[in-house]
C-alpha positions in Angstrom: 23.7 -9.4 3.5 21.8 -6.3 4.5 20.9 -3.2 2.3 23.7 -0.8 2.8 24.2 3.1 1.2 27.0 0.8 -1.2 25.0 -2.2 -2.1 21.3 0.0 -2.6 21.2 -0.1 -6.0 22.7 -3.8 -6.6 19.7 -5.0 -4.4 16.8 -3.6 -6.2 15.1 -0.8 -7.8 13.2 2.0 -7.5 9.3 2.2 -8.3 6.7 4.9 -9.2 3.5 4.2 -10.1 1.0 6.9 -11.4 -2.7 6.2 -12.4 -5.0 9.2 -13.3 -8.9 9.3 -13.9 -11.9 11.3 -13.6 -14.3 11.4 -10.5 -17.1 13.9 -12.4 -17.6 15.9 -9.8 -18.3 20.3 -9.5 -18.4 22.2 -6.7 -21.5 24.0 -6.1 -21.9 27.6 -6.4 -21.4 29.9 -3.4 -25.0 31.0 -3.3 -26.5 26.8 -3.0 -24.1 26.9 0.1 -26.2 29.4 1.9 -25.3 30.8 5.5 -22.3 28.2 5.6 -19.1 29.1 6.1 -17.3 28.9 2.7 -13.8 28.9 4.8 -15.1 25.5 6.2 -17.5 23.8 3.8 -16.8 22.2 0.8 -19.7 21.6 -1.3 -19.7 19.4 -4.4 -22.1 17.7 -7.1 -22.1 14.7 -9.2 -21.9 15.3 -13.1 -23.4 11.8 -13.7 -25.9 9.5 -12.1 -25.6 6.6 -10.0 -25.0 3.8 -13.2 -22.0 5.7 -14.7 -20.3 6.7 -11.3 -20.0 3.0 -11.0 -18.3 2.8 -14.1 -15.9 5.7 -13.1 -15.7 3.8 -9.8 -14.3 0.4 -11.2 -11.5 2.1 -12.6 -10.8 4.0 -9.6 -10.9 0.3 -7.5 -8.9 -1.6 -10.4 -6.0 1.0 -10.3 -6.0 0.5 -6.5 -5.6 -2.9 -7.4 -2.5 -2.5 -9.2 -1.2 0.2 -6.9 -1.4 -2.7 -4.3 0.5 -4.8 -6.4 3.4 -2.7 -5.7 2.9 -1.8 -2.0 2.5 -5.4 -1.1 5.5 -6.4 -2.7 8.0 -3.7 -1.8 9.6 -1.3 0.9 8.6 2.4 0.7 11.2 5.0 -0.1 10.9 8.0 1.9 9.4 9.8 -0.7 5.8 9.5 -1.4 4.5 7.2 -4.3 8.1 5.6 -4.7 9.0 2.0 -3.6 12.2 -0.3 -3.5 11.6 -3.4 -5.3 13.9 -6.2 -4.7 15.6 -7.2 -8.1 14.3 -11.0 -7.6 10.9 -9.7 -7.7 10.7 -7.2 -10.4 10.5 -8.9 -13.3 7.3 -10.7 -12.0 6.0 -7.2 -10.1 6.2 -5.4 -13.7 4.5 -8.4 -15.8 1.6 -8.5 -13.3 1.0 -4.7 -14.1 1.8 -5.3 -17.8 -1.2 -7.6 -17.5 -3.4 -5.5 -16.2 -3.6 -3.2 -19.0 -6.0 -4.5 -21.2 -8.1 -5.0 -18.8 -7.8 -1.5 -17.3 -8.7 -0.8 -21.0 -11.8 -2.8 -21.0 -13.5 -0.4 -17.9 -12.1 2.7 -19.8 -13.5 1.9 -23.0 -16.9 0.7 -21.4 -17.1 4.4 -19.3 -16.3 6.1 -23.1 -18.7 4.2 -24.9 -21.5 5.4 -22.0 -20.3 8.6 -21.6 -22.3 10.8 -24.0 -25.2 9.1 -23.1 -24.6 9.1 -19.3 -24.7 13.2 -19.8 -28.1 13.1 -21.6 -29.3 10.6 -18.8 -28.4 13.3 -15.9 -29.0 16.4 -17.9 -33.1 14.4 -17.8 -33.0 13.5 -14.1 -31.2 16.7 -13.2 -31.9 19.8 -15.0 -31.0 22.1 -12.5 -27.9 20.5 -11.4 -26.9 19.9 -15.4 -27.5 23.6 -16.3 -24.9 24.6 -14.0 -22.6 21.8 -14.7 -23.0 21.8 -18.2 -20.1 24.1 -19.5 -17.9 21.7 -17.5 -18.0 18.0 -19.1 -15.0 17.3 -21.2 -15.3 16.2 -24.7 -15.6 12.5 -25.2 -11.7 12.6 -26.5 -10.9 14.6 -23.9 -12.7 12.7 -20.9 -10.8 9.3 -22.8 -7.7 11.4 -22.2 -7.7 11.6 -18.4 -7.3 7.8 -17.6 -3.5 7.3 -18.0 -1.7 4.4 -16.3 2.3 3.9 -16.3 4.9 3.2 -13.9 8.6 4.5 -13.9 11.7 2.8 -12.9 14.2 5.3 -11.4 17.6 5.9 -9.3 18.0 8.2 -7.1 21.7 8.6 -7.2 23.7 7.8 -4.2 26.8 10.2 -3.8 29.6 10.1 -5.9 33.0 10.8 -5.1 34.6 11.0 -8.3 31.9 13.7 -9.5 34.4 16.6 -10.5 32.4 19.0 -8.9 31.6 17.5 -5.4 34.4 18.4 -2.6 35.0 16.1 0.0 32.8 17.8 2.3 30.3 17.5 -0.1 30.3 13.8 -0.6 30.3 12.9 3.1 27.5 15.2 3.7 25.3 13.9 0.7 26.6 10.4 2.0 25.4 10.9 5.7 22.2 11.8 4.1 21.6 8.6 2.0 22.2 6.5 4.8 19.8 8.3 6.6 17.5 7.7 4.1 18.2 4.0 4.1 18.2 3.8 7.9 14.9 5.2 7.4 13.7 2.4 5.5 15.0 0.1 7.8 13.0 1.8 10.6 9.7 1.6 8.8 10.5 -2.3 7.7 10.7 -2.5 11.7 7.9 -0.8 12.7 5.7 -2.4 10.2 7.1 -6.0 11.1 6.4 -5.6 14.8 3.4 -4.1 14.6 1.7 -6.6 12.4 3.4 -9.4 14.5 1.9 -8.0 17.4 -1.5 -7.7 16.4 -1.4 -10.9 14.7 0.0 -12.7 18.3 -2.3 -10.6 20.2 -5.5 -11.9 17.7 -4.4 -15.3 18.7 -4.1 -15.2 22.6 -7.3 -14.0 22.8 -8.9 -16.4 20.3 -7.2 -19.0 22.6 -9.0 -17.2 25.8 -12.0 -17.1 24.2 -12.3 -20.5 22.6 -12.6 -19.7 19.5 -9.0 -20.4 17.4 -9.2 -19.1 13.5 -7.7 -20.4 11.0 -7.6 -17.2 8.6 -5.6 -15.5 11.4 -3.0 -18.2 11.5 -3.1 -18.0 7.3 -2.9 -14.7 7.3 0.4 -14.8 9.5 1.9 -17.6 7.9 1.2 -14.9 4.6 3.0 -12.3 6.3 5.5 -14.0 7.2 6.6 -15.5 3.8 6.0 -11.6 3.0 9.2 -10.7 5.3 11.3 -13.2 3.8 10.4 -12.5 0.3 10.0 -8.4 0.5 11.8 -7.2 4.1 14.5 -9.8 4.5 17.3 -7.3 2.9 15.6 -4.4 5.4 16.2 -6.6 8.4 19.8 -6.1 10.3 18.7 -6.4 13.8 19.3 -9.8 15.5 16.7 -8.7 18.2 14.0 -8.8 15.2 15.2 -11.6 13.3 15.0 -13.8 17.0 11.6 -12.3 17.5 10.1 -13.1 14.2 11.9 -16.7 14.6 9.9 -17.1 17.8 6.6 -16.4 16.1 7.4 -18.6 13.1 8.2 -21.2 15.2 5.0 -20.9 17.4 2.4 -21.5 14.4 4.5 -24.3 12.6 2.5 -27.4 11.9 -0.6 -25.3 14.0 -3.9 -25.6 12.7 -7.1 -23.5 14.4 -9.2 -27.4 14.3 -6.4 -28.8 16.7 -6.7 -25.7 18.6 -10.3 -26.0 19.2 -10.3 -29.6 19.5 -7.4 -30.7 22.4 -7.8 -28.0 25.1 -3.9 -29.2 26.0 -2.7 -28.3 22.6 -4.3 -24.6 23.0 -3.2 -24.1 26.2 0.4 -24.5 25.1 -0.2 -22.8 21.8 -1.6 -19.7 24.0 1.6 -19.8 26.4 4.1 -20.1 23.3 2.6 -17.6 21.0 2.1 -15.1 24.5 6.0 -15.4 24.9 6.5 -14.3 21.3 4.4 -11.3 21.5 6.7 -10.8 24.9 9.8 -10.9 22.9 8.0 -8.2 20.1 7.6 -6.1 22.9 10.6 -6.0 24.4 12.1 -4.7 21.1 13.7 -1.4 22.0 13.2 1.8 20.0 10.6 0.6 18.1 7.7 3.1 16.6 4.6 0.9 16.5 2.8 2.1 13.8 -0.9 0.6 12.1 0.3 -3.4 11.0 -0.9 -4.9 7.5 -4.7 -5.5 7.2 -5.1 -9.1 8.7 
């Protein structure tokens, strides 16, 4: 059964992931910008040299990967930074996030241990820029506090007709808004699936035309189809989309790139099949294509 306004919170939970850090930058004084128009030009300079900036970059990259753990296994809620996780995957995702905290802390500790020395190095290498920025450096303790990571499981309440302060008209209005929110999520899923499958099938068709079928493309497509089953399936309530997904799945079942490269007849038949699957995706009505998931 697909997700509806009535069973939304039976099917899963909303999560918001927050992470903070320190980029180590400062605005350049206006006089340093010369005649450049300040209304369209912004100038900054770093507060550390390349080696310490790498430590800060490592933390940002780690946080980005943590966010991807959620993004890649969830459906975006129509509020920025909030995602819907299927109940069956919630524990596994939270375990991954919790497990990453220790590794993250080790990266932060490395930056904290080198912080004061990094300021000294910068002052020696770039005395002019240090002089402009020396009052902007936080203390070591304040620097460490800039790095936070947490997540919240939240519930944005659906309308409750038993609420004594809610009139029947208010209930109908709020319920319609909640249904629209879920419809927006379903449209986002439809767009993501159609765009990603269309790009993948086109890439495979092009590879067959050029005589260079790629196993990685097939593997990534199989991986995405599993993601459709694990993450998106509860948001799919259109039979035409289900049929299009099934056509793609059937087209690549048991297919490997080596066989396509070595058997010309097999490659021609596969190209015909995958092209037909792509046509089914293109024929889906009312689909707003977007940038697909990266292959």
